[in-house]
C-alpha positions as CSV (number, residue, x, y, z in Angstrom):
1,M,72.0,7.0,64.4
2,K,73.6,7.1,67.9
3,R,72.8,10.9,68.1
4,L,69.2,10.3,67.2
5,V,68.8,7.5,69.8
6,H,70.5,9.6,72.4
7,G,68.4,12.6,71.6
8,A,65.2,10.5,71.8
9,A,66.2,9.0,75.1
10,T,66.9,12.5,76.5
11,M,63.5,13.8,75.3
12,L,61.8,10.8,76.8
13,A,63.5,11.3,80.2
14,I,62.5,15.0,80.2
15,A,58.9,14.1,79.3
16,L,58.8,11.6,82.2
17,I,60.0,14.2,84.9
18,P,56.5,15.7,85.5
19,Q,55.0,12.2,85.7
20,L,57.6,11.2,88.3
21,A,57.0,14.3,90.3
22,S,53.3,13.7,90.1
23,A,53.7,10.1,91.3
24,Q,55.7,11.4,94.3
25,D,53.2,14.0,95.1
26,T,50.3,11.5,95.1
27,E,52.0,8.8,97.2
28,K,49.4,7.6,99.6
29,S,49.9,8.2,103.4
30,I,49.7,4.8,105.2
31,A,48.2,5.1,108.6
32,V,50.2,4.0,111.6
33,K,48.5,3.1,114.9
34,G,49.5,5.1,117.9
35,G,48.7,8.8,118.3
36,V,50.5,11.3,120.5
37,E,51.9,9.4,123.4
38,V,54.3,12.0,124.8
39,K,53.0,13.8,127.9
40,G,52.3,17.5,127.3
41,W,52.6,17.3,123.5
42,M,49.9,17.8,120.9
43,G,49.7,17.0,117.2
44,K,47.9,18.2,114.0
45,V,47.9,16.6,110.6
46,D,48.0,18.8,107.5
47,D,44.6,19.9,106.0
48,K,45.1,17.7,103.0
49,E,45.6,14.6,105.2
50,A,42.5,15.5,107.3
51,K,40.4,15.8,104.1
52,A,41.5,12.3,103.3
53,G,40.1,11.1,106.6
54,L,43.4,10.8,108.5
55,T,44.0,12.1,112.0
56,E,46.7,12.5,114.7
57,N,45.9,8.9,115.7
58,D,47.2,7.7,112.3
59,A,50.8,8.6,113.2
60,K,52.8,7.6,116.3
61,F,54.8,10.0,118.5
62,F,56.3,8.5,121.6
63,A,59.1,8.7,124.1
64,M,62.2,6.5,124.0
65,G,64.0,7.2,127.3
66,K,65.0,10.9,127.2
67,D,64.4,11.0,123.5
68,L,61.5,11.2,121.1
69,H,60.4,9.1,118.1
70,A,58.0,9.7,115.4
71,T,56.5,7.3,112.8
72,T,54.0,8.6,110.2
73,G,51.3,8.1,108.6
74,P,50.1,11.5,107.5
75,A,52.3,14.6,107.4
76,I,52.0,16.1,110.8
77,T,53.3,18.8,113.2
78,Y,53.9,18.1,116.9
79,W,54.4,20.8,119.6
80,N,54.5,21.2,123.3
81,P,52.4,24.3,124.4
82,S,54.6,24.8,127.5
83,M,57.7,25.3,125.3
84,Q,57.4,28.9,124.2
85,G,60.3,30.7,122.4
86,K,60.4,34.5,123.2
87,G,62.8,37.2,122.0
88,D,66.1,35.6,121.0
89,Y,66.0,31.8,121.3
90,V,67.2,28.6,119.6
91,V,65.4,25.2,119.3
92,K,67.5,22.2,118.3
93,A,67.4,18.4,118.0
94,T,69.2,15.6,116.2
95,F,67.1,13.5,113.8
96,T,68.1,10.0,112.7
97,E,66.4,8.2,109.9
98,R,67.5,4.7,110.9
99,E,66.4,3.3,107.5
100,Y,66.5,5.9,104.8
101,M,63.2,5.8,102.8
102,G,62.2,2.8,104.9
103,L,58.5,3.8,104.6
104,N,58.4,5.6,101.3
105,N,59.5,5.5,97.7
106,H,61.3,8.9,97.7
107,P,62.9,11.2,100.3
108,H,60.6,12.8,102.8
109,P,61.6,15.6,105.3
110,Y,61.7,15.8,109.0
111,G,62.8,18.8,111.2
112,L,61.9,21.6,113.6
113,V,59.1,24.0,114.1
114,M,59.3,27.5,115.7
115,A,57.2,30.6,116.1
116,G,53.9,28.6,116.5
117,N,50.8,30.6,117.3
118,D,47.1,29.5,117.4
119,M,48.4,25.9,116.9
120,G,45.7,23.3,116.1
121,T,43.3,26.0,114.8
122,P,42.4,27.1,111.2
123,T,44.5,30.3,111.8
124,A,47.7,28.5,113.0
125,S,51.0,30.0,111.9
126,Y,54.5,28.6,112.3
127,L,57.8,28.2,110.4
128,Y,59.7,24.9,109.9
129,C,63.1,23.8,108.6
130,A,63.4,20.2,107.6
131,A,66.1,18.0,106.1
132,Y,65.9,15.1,103.6
133,G,68.2,12.2,103.6
134,N,69.3,13.0,100.0
135,G,71.1,16.3,100.9
136,N,68.2,18.6,100.5
137,F,66.4,20.8,103.0
138,I,63.3,22.9,103.0
139,V,62.2,26.0,104.9
140,R,58.4,26.6,104.8
141,G,55.7,28.3,106.8
142,F,52.0,28.1,107.5
143,G,50.1,31.2,108.0
144,P,47.5,29.6,107.7
145,A,48.1,28.7,104.1
146,P,51.6,27.4,103.2
147,F,54.3,29.9,102.2
148,Q,57.6,29.0,100.7
149,M,60.9,30.4,101.8
150,N,63.4,28.4,99.7
151,G,61.2,27.1,96.9
152,P,58.4,24.6,96.5
153,R,60.8,21.6,97.0
154,G,63.6,23.3,98.9
155,G,67.2,23.1,97.8
156,A,70.5,21.3,98.3
157,D,73.3,22.2,100.6
158,P,76.6,20.3,101.2
159,A,76.0,20.5,105.0
160,V,73.0,18.2,104.8
161,S,73.9,14.6,105.2
162,K,73.2,12.0,102.5
163,A,72.3,8.4,103.2
164,E,74.6,5.9,101.5
165,A,71.6,4.0,100.1
166,K,68.0,3.2,100.7
167,G,67.7,1.4,104.1
168,K,70.9,2.9,105.5
169,P,70.9,5.3,108.4
170,V,71.3,9.1,108.1
171,T,71.5,11.8,110.8
172,Q,70.9,15.5,110.7
173,E,71.5,18.0,113.5
174,I,69.0,20.8,113.0
175,A,68.7,24.2,114.8
176,M,66.4,27.1,114.3
177,A,67.1,30.4,115.9
178,V,65.9,34.0,116.3
179,K,68.6,36.5,117.1
180,G,67.9,40.2,116.8
181,D,66.2,40.8,113.4
182,K,67.5,37.4,112.0
183,V,65.7,34.1,111.7
184,S,67.9,31.2,110.7
185,C,68.2,27.5,110.2
186,S,71.4,25.5,110.6
187,I,72.0,21.9,109.7
188,N,75.0,19.9,111.0
189,G,76.6,23.1,112.3
190,K,76.2,25.2,109.2
191,E,73.7,28.0,108.6
192,V,71.9,27.0,105.5
193,A,69.2,29.7,105.4
194,S,68.5,33.0,107.1
195,Y,65.8,35.7,106.8
196,S,64.9,39.1,108.3
197,K,61.8,39.2,110.5
198,S,60.1,41.3,107.8
199,E,60.4,38.4,105.4
200,V,58.6,35.9,107.6
201,I,56.1,38.1,109.5
202,G,53.0,39.6,107.9
203,A,49.7,39.0,106.2
204,G,49.6,35.3,105.3
205,K,52.8,34.5,107.1
206,L,53.8,34.4,110.8
207,K,52.0,36.5,113.5
208,S,55.3,36.8,115.4
209,T,58.6,35.0,115.8
210,D,57.6,34.4,119.4
211,G,55.7,31.2,119.8
212,V,55.8,27.4,120.5
213,V,58.4,25.1,119.2
214,G,58.0,21.6,118.0
215,V,58.7,18.9,115.4
216,R,57.6,18.6,111.8
217,M,57.3,15.2,110.0
218,G,56.6,14.4,106.4
219,H,54.2,11.6,105.6
220,N,55.4,7.9,105.7
221,T,58.5,8.8,107.6
222,D,60.3,7.4,110.6
223,A,62.8,9.3,112.7
224,H,64.4,9.2,116.1
225,I,64.7,12.6,117.7
226,A,67.4,13.2,120.3
227,G,68.3,16.2,122.4
228,F,65.2,18.3,121.6
229,S,65.7,21.5,123.5
230,L,64.8,25.2,123.7
231,G,67.3,27.8,124.9
232,K,69.2,31.0,124.2
233,P,71.4,31.3,121.1
């Protein structure tokens, strides 16, 4: 009898997985008043968010002293047109989710953008690497349709910090770099993903690894961003 009950419970759990994934995918973006308040920066919500009637004004991106802070709203990308990476370069920042899953019911990502071209237009292309507070990370691009580099939901790596619990703080140091033929993402000092330029440039992908850098935020997410910088690797 115990085996039958255990087997039934296991089958029920497996059957519920698609339903749980679907519930996460359809979590509604809750608008936040604010808009882009950092001088020189711009923002663009994902196409799906725009179709739902949300705009850049439904998320807040602002300065806190020398640092930045983002609270969303819709999934959105922020960039500064004056910050252009060329040749070999590295963009880096430290993200702190002060209250893990404070605005959502499951982990959402936040991270960096590089190689941005035609930003804010239907033909925009860029690559991003973002961390989740549960130890996962994702590398994905737009060109202009999304293209996956480490799977549809990313993957786990021991280097990615895990929050102790919902509502607890979690911090991720993220860097994206171009060096020679290599494009990489490092989190908390460890390289978690790398690709050759031929893997990320081409039809439906990046136009070039040269381009603007910025910040990528999932929907219903709040993160403090310290030390955002562009330099040489």
